[in-house]
MARGU-443826 format. One line per 10 residues: their letters; for each residue x, z, y of C-alpha. Coordinates in nm, 3 decimals, padded with zeros to 5 digits. Layout:
N
a	X/Z/Y; ...
end
This chain:
375
xxxxxxxxxx	01.496/00.825/01.774; 01.239/01.096/01.695; 01.137/01.134/02.059; 01.098/00.756/02.090; 00.872/00.745/01.784; 00.659/01.028/01.918; 00.607/00.846/02.247; 00.485/00.539/02.053; 00.209/00.733/01.879; -00.142/00.778/02.011
xxxxxxxxxx	-00.237/01.138/02.078; -00.496/01.345/02.262; -00.555/01.680/02.426; -00.879/01.876/02.422; -01.026/02.089/02.697; -01.340/02.295/02.634; -01.589/02.372/02.911; -01.770/02.703/02.948; -02.067/02.572/02.750; -01.848/02.455/02.461
xxxxxxxxxx	-01.852/02.083/02.547; -01.519/01.905/02.497; -01.325/01.676/02.727; -01.078/01.460/02.536; -00.780/01.302/02.714; -00.628/01.021/02.508; -00.263/00.923/02.563; -00.022/00.662/02.434; -00.097/00.317/02.295; -00.438/00.277/02.128
xxxxxxxxxx	-00.344/-00.013/01.903; -00.388/-00.085/01.533; -00.039/00.046/01.449; -00.088/00.383/01.619; -00.451/00.492/01.569; -00.430/00.536/01.193; -00.364/00.911/01.216; -00.562/00.954/01.538; -00.906/00.861/01.408; -00.922/01.123/01.126
xxxxxxxxxx	-00.817/01.394/01.372; -01.089/01.292/01.617; -01.350/01.306/01.341; -01.251/01.664/01.261; -01.326/01.793/01.612; -01.596/02.058/01.626; -01.837/02.070/01.914; -02.002/01.807/02.131; -01.778/01.567/02.324; -01.888/01.526/02.686
xxxxxxxxxx	-01.613/01.310/02.831; -01.336/01.079/02.705; -01.051/01.025/02.952; -00.850/00.703/02.906; -00.630/00.735/03.213; -00.330/00.814/02.994; -00.375/00.510/02.770; -00.118/00.246/02.858; -00.212/-00.014/02.593; -00.529/-00.085/02.393
xxxxxxxxxx	-00.656/-00.341/02.144; -00.983/-00.395/01.958; -00.907/-00.124/01.701; -00.835/00.133/01.971; -01.141/00.026/02.172; -01.362/00.067/01.864; -01.221/00.416/01.802; -01.306/00.516/02.159; -01.648/00.352/02.157; -01.748/00.503/01.822
xxxxxxxxxx	-01.653/00.851/01.943; -01.843/00.802/02.269; -02.149/00.656/02.094; -02.175/00.929/01.832; -02.148/01.205/02.096; -02.325/01.035/02.391; -02.001/01.096/02.583; -01.891/00.939/02.910; -01.578/00.721/02.918; -01.363/00.763/03.229
xxxxxxxxxx	-01.028/00.634/03.349; -01.053/00.311/03.149; -00.844/00.015/03.257; -00.998/-00.327/03.311; -00.876/-00.442/02.969; -01.023/-00.134/02.797; -01.357/-00.177/02.975; -01.374/-00.541/02.869; -01.302/-00.462/02.504; -01.545/-00.169/02.491
xxxxxxxxxx	-01.817/-00.381/02.655; -01.769/-00.646/02.385; -01.807/-00.382/02.113; -02.118/-00.211/02.253; -02.370/-00.441/02.073; -02.208/-00.368/01.734; -02.356/-00.090/01.527; -02.083/-00.053/01.266; -02.330/00.071/01.007; -02.261/-00.181/00.729
xxxxxxxxxx	-02.169/-00.064/00.384; -01.797/-00.049/00.312; -01.861/-00.188/-00.038; -02.116/-00.474/-00.046; -02.429/-00.410/-00.243; -02.413/-00.554/-00.593; -02.690/-00.784/-00.704; -02.905/-00.681/-01.003; -02.776/-00.786/-01.344; -03.060/-01.035/-01.402
xxxxxxxxxx	-02.969/-01.206/-01.074; -02.592/-01.173/-01.097; -02.546/-01.331/-01.440; -02.746/-01.651/-01.369; -02.571/-01.680/-01.031; -02.231/-01.652/-01.198; -02.324/-01.910/-01.464; -02.462/-02.145/-01.199; -02.151/-02.118/-00.982; -01.932/-02.171/-01.287
xxxxxxxxxx	-02.121/-02.485/-01.390; -02.102/-02.623/-01.035; -01.727/-02.558/-01.028; -01.693/-02.717/-01.372; -01.874/-03.030/-01.255; -01.661/-03.056/-00.942; -01.345/-03.000/-01.142; -01.444/-03.273/-01.388; -01.508/-03.520/-01.108; -01.180/-03.422/-00.945
xxxxxxxxxx	-00.971/-03.477/-01.257; -01.148/-03.810/-01.325; -01.064/-03.919/-00.972; -00.705/-03.806/-01.024; -00.686/-03.996/-01.352; -00.820/-04.306/-01.177; -00.543/-04.280/-00.918; -00.288/-04.245/-01.195; -00.421/-04.555/-01.373; -00.401/-04.753/-01.049
xxxxxxxxxx	-00.038/-04.644/-01.008; 00.035/-04.731/-01.373; -00.124/-05.074/-01.320; 00.100/-05.138/-01.020; 00.408/-05.039/-01.219; 00.305/-05.254/-01.516; 00.271/-05.569/-01.306; 00.584/-05.514/-01.103; 00.430/-05.416/-00.770; 00.603/-05.078/-00.803
xxxxxxxxxx	00.906/-04.972/-01.002; 00.916/-04.728/-01.288; 01.153/-04.440/-01.218; 01.338/-04.449/-01.549; 01.578/-04.167/-01.460; 01.286/-03.939/-01.383; 01.120/-04.027/-01.715; 01.441/-03.956/-01.909; 01.481/-03.625/-01.728; 01.123/-03.523/-01.812
xxxxxxxxxx	01.171/-03.628/-02.176; 01.468/-03.394/-02.188; 01.274/-03.107/-02.030; 00.953/-03.152/-02.229; 01.102/-03.256/-02.562; 01.471/-03.185/-02.618; 01.479/-02.836/-02.466; 01.161/-02.745/-02.656; 01.312/-02.817/-02.999; 01.446/-02.465/-03.067
xxxxxxxxxx	01.130/-02.272/-02.983; 00.896/-02.526/-03.146; 01.113/-02.538/-03.457; 01.134/-02.160/-03.490; 00.762/-02.116/-03.433; 00.671/-02.385/-03.686; 00.913/-02.252/-03.947; 00.765/-01.903/-03.922; 00.407/-02.031/-03.924; 00.485/-02.233/-04.238
xxxxxxxxxx	00.613/-01.915/-04.404; 00.295/-01.728/-04.310; 00.064/-02.004/-04.436; 00.250/-02.037/-04.766; 00.266/-01.662/-04.821; -00.098/-01.590/-04.740; -00.223/-01.903/-04.913; -00.028/-01.825/-05.227; -00.175/-01.475/-05.249; -00.530/-01.611/-05.242
xxxxxxxxxx	-00.466/-01.913/-05.467; -00.278/-01.715/-05.730; -00.577/-01.486/-05.771; -00.777/-01.796/-05.865; -00.505/-01.932/-06.089; -00.406/-02.219/-05.857; -00.073/-02.097/-05.718; 00.078/-02.446/-05.737; -00.184/-02.567/-05.488; 00.011/-02.386/-05.217
xxxxxxxxxx	00.214/-02.705/-05.185; -00.100/-02.905/-05.106; -00.215/-02.644/-04.856; 00.111/-02.628/-04.662; 00.178/-03.001/-04.671; -00.163/-03.122/-04.561; -00.236/-02.859/-04.298; 00.111/-02.896/-04.146; 00.110/-03.275/-04.117; -00.256/-03.317/-04.031
xxxxxxxxxx	-00.347/-03.022/-03.808; -00.110/-02.735/-03.759; 00.208/-02.918/-03.659; 00.061/-03.115/-03.372; -00.187/-02.845/-03.263; 00.069/-02.565/-03.241; 00.308/-02.800/-03.065; 00.043/-02.896/-02.813; -00.033/-02.531/-02.738; 00.336/-02.457/-02.696
xxxxxxxxxx	00.393/-02.758/-02.470; 00.085/-02.668/-02.264; 00.218/-02.318/-02.202; 00.572/-02.435/-02.145; 00.566/-02.776/-01.979; 00.208/-02.791/-01.849; 00.267/-02.474/-01.650; 00.600/-02.612/-01.531; 00.435/-02.930/-01.402; 00.174/-02.730/-01.212
xxxxxxxxxx	00.428/-02.490/-01.062; 00.676/-02.761/-00.959; 00.422/-02.992/-00.798; 00.233/-02.698/-00.649; 00.547/-02.566/-00.482; 00.623/-02.912/-00.345; 00.269/-02.932/-00.212; 00.301/-02.591/-00.050; 00.632/-02.673/00.118; 00.490/-03.008/00.240
xxxxxxxxxx	00.741/-03.212/00.041; 00.459/-03.426/-00.095; 00.335/-03.495/00.259; 00.689/-03.592/00.352; 00.702/-03.832/00.056; 00.383/-04.001/00.175; 00.523/-04.020/00.528; 00.830/-04.215/00.416; 00.619/-04.444/00.196; 00.685/-04.290/-00.147
xxxxxxxxxx	00.380/-04.248/-00.368; 00.370/-03.897/-00.524; 00.163/-04.042/-00.807; 00.439/-04.289/-00.894; 00.732/-04.055/-00.830; 00.599/-03.728/-00.973; 00.295/-03.780/-01.195; 00.371/-04.101/-01.388; 00.715/-03.985/-01.516; 00.573/-03.653/-01.639
xxxxxxxxxx	00.269/-03.810/-01.805; 00.476/-04.084/-01.968; 00.732/-03.833/-02.095; 00.462/-03.613/-02.248; 00.296/-03.911/-02.417; 00.626/-04.026/-02.566; 00.749/-03.685/-02.675; 00.438/-03.525/-02.825; 00.417/-03.736/-03.146; 00.786/-03.672/-03.214
xxxxxxxxxx	00.757/-03.301/-03.146; 00.445/-03.282/-03.364; 00.620/-03.453/-03.656; 00.926/-03.229/-03.610; 00.700/-02.923/-03.605; 00.524/-03.033/-03.924; 00.856/-03.084/-04.102; 00.982/-02.739/-04.002; 00.654/-02.586/-04.115; 00.686/-02.751/-04.456
xxxxxxxxxx	01.047/-02.633/-04.483; 00.935/-02.280/-04.401; 00.668/-02.299/-04.670; 00.921/-02.434/-04.919; 01.166/-02.154/-04.838; 00.917/-01.873/-04.894; 00.774/-02.045/-05.204; 01.123/-02.054/-05.353; 01.146/-01.677/-05.313; 00.793/-01.570/-05.407
xxxxxxxxxx	00.642/-01.845/-05.626; 00.953/-01.952/-05.816; 00.901/-02.310/-05.698; 01.242/-02.471/-05.638; 01.294/-02.588/-05.281; 01.341/-02.959/-05.358; 01.058/-02.953/-05.607; 00.832/-02.826/-05.331; 00.946/-03.103/-05.094; 00.902/-03.371/-05.361
xxxxxxxxxx	00.558/-03.238/-05.446; 00.455/-03.261/-05.079; 00.538/-03.633/-05.083; 00.318/-03.679/-05.388; 00.009/-03.483/-05.283; -00.011/-03.553/-04.909; -00.177/-03.888/-04.834; -00.013/-04.115/-04.578; -00.313/-04.104/-04.347; -00.253/-03.731/-04.289
xxxxxxxxxx	00.075/-03.825/-04.125; -00.100/-04.088/-03.913; -00.365/-03.840/-03.806; -00.099/-03.614/-03.657; 00.085/-03.902/-03.492; -00.234/-04.042/-03.336; -00.327/-03.704/-03.188; 00.013/-03.660/-03.026; -00.010/-03.907/-02.734; -00.366/-03.798/-02.652
xxxxxxxxxx	-00.268/-03.431/-02.641; 00.039/-03.517/-02.433; -00.176/-03.710/-02.183; -00.422/-03.421/-02.148; -00.150/-03.158/-02.100; 00.050/-03.355/-01.842; -00.259/-03.475/-01.656; -00.401/-03.123/-01.629; -00.072/-02.973/-01.514; -00.011/-03.240/-01.249
xxxxxxxxxx	-00.371/-03.227/-01.125; -00.370/-02.851/-01.082; -00.036/-02.870/-00.904; -00.179/-03.120/-00.657; -00.468/-02.882/-00.580; -00.240/-02.607/-00.446; -00.300/-02.518/-00.082; -00.293/-02.217/00.144; -00.033/-01.976/00.011; 00.212/-01.902/-00.271
xxxxxxxxxx	-00.050/-01.703/-00.463; -00.233/-02.029/-00.519; 00.066/-02.162/-00.717; 00.033/-01.885/-00.974; -00.344/-01.927/-00.992; -00.327/-02.303/-01.042; -00.052/-02.267/-01.301; -00.267/-02.028/-01.502; -00.569/-02.258/-01.473; -00.359/-02.556/-01.588
xxxxxxxxxx	-00.249/-02.377/-01.906; -00.597/-02.248/-01.990; -00.766/-02.584/-01.928; -00.502/-02.777/-02.123; -00.523/-02.550/-02.429; -00.903/-02.552/-02.418; -00.914/-02.933/-02.391; -00.663/-02.973/-02.675; -00.864/-02.753/-02.912; -01.192/-02.928/-02.823
xxxxxxxxxx	-01.035/-03.271/-02.875; -00.885/-03.156/-03.204; -01.234/-03.066/-03.324; -01.363/-03.410/-03.224; -01.069/-03.574/-03.401; -01.145/-03.375/-03.719; -01.503/-03.503/-03.723; -01.399/-03.858/-03.636; -01.132/-03.890/-03.905; -01.365/-03.742/-04.164
xxxxx	-01.630/-03.999/-04.077; -01.387/-04.289/-04.120; -01.273/-04.162/-04.459; -00.949/-03.991/-04.356; -01.080/-03.642/-04.436
end
């Protein structure tokens, strides 16, 4: 085995003339897998190289030809014993100088920053147009389902409701419960210093039902289900399952996108309300221990101080957030192409875009509801 490996490696012998000029006789295969250790050894030779003998080379590729040509060019050496294939490859490489920088030159800061911003804005515009086009295709598919030209895949919707909603109950509930404890604890510390410790009930109740419940749920669903949508559809795109669906006459928009979007729209208001309730319960639990407010007194007080429109604000946000999360995840999954690395990239982009869009929309909702008197 050792002798076989040695025969598969490129090697050379050196013969020095009387005047100190070297004649190098290369042997073995000069291919990309064998010249890795040869090239550094050739660069370490001392003395001018007069002749390079290739008669012992039984196989050569572009990498080997470049190694020979670079050595001959740098030393003005003569190449002898080359096969027809070697001569053809070396002749093709002769016009190349090979003097480019290994690391490309970096643009100045004042040029690089505007270029980056410009490229980012162009990509943002193209991405916006792409997702609007995707949303248009989804609306066309939804229209066809609504008027009976296509069928709604009920089993797929139920399955997605289970994945997005039911299996998310433990983690959403735990997160909301703990966040409610934190808000009540930190809020009580500040309010008690001002003599308004009982206002902790108002703080926990209103912020949970109006903002925190649905917003934290949306972020959790974006990271959990939005990434899942992108990864699942992206993998199907990569393995050409989506192309196969189109070939047999099945619309990916109707079979894959609509059930996920519909499930997210249906589940998000319920998950948001559930999250708000667990947050209030967490606040009531910590208030019982630190503020001496009985648990049921806290719950009853929430019903008295929280206006009904705060509940409606959270419920109205839910379907919109669900639509954004599912649409972003499915769109990014459909953009996968090339290789498996693209799946991870698109999944990350889906989560980041969904969370960003949810927070921006939440800000718009805050302004809107304040303007209509639901502040």
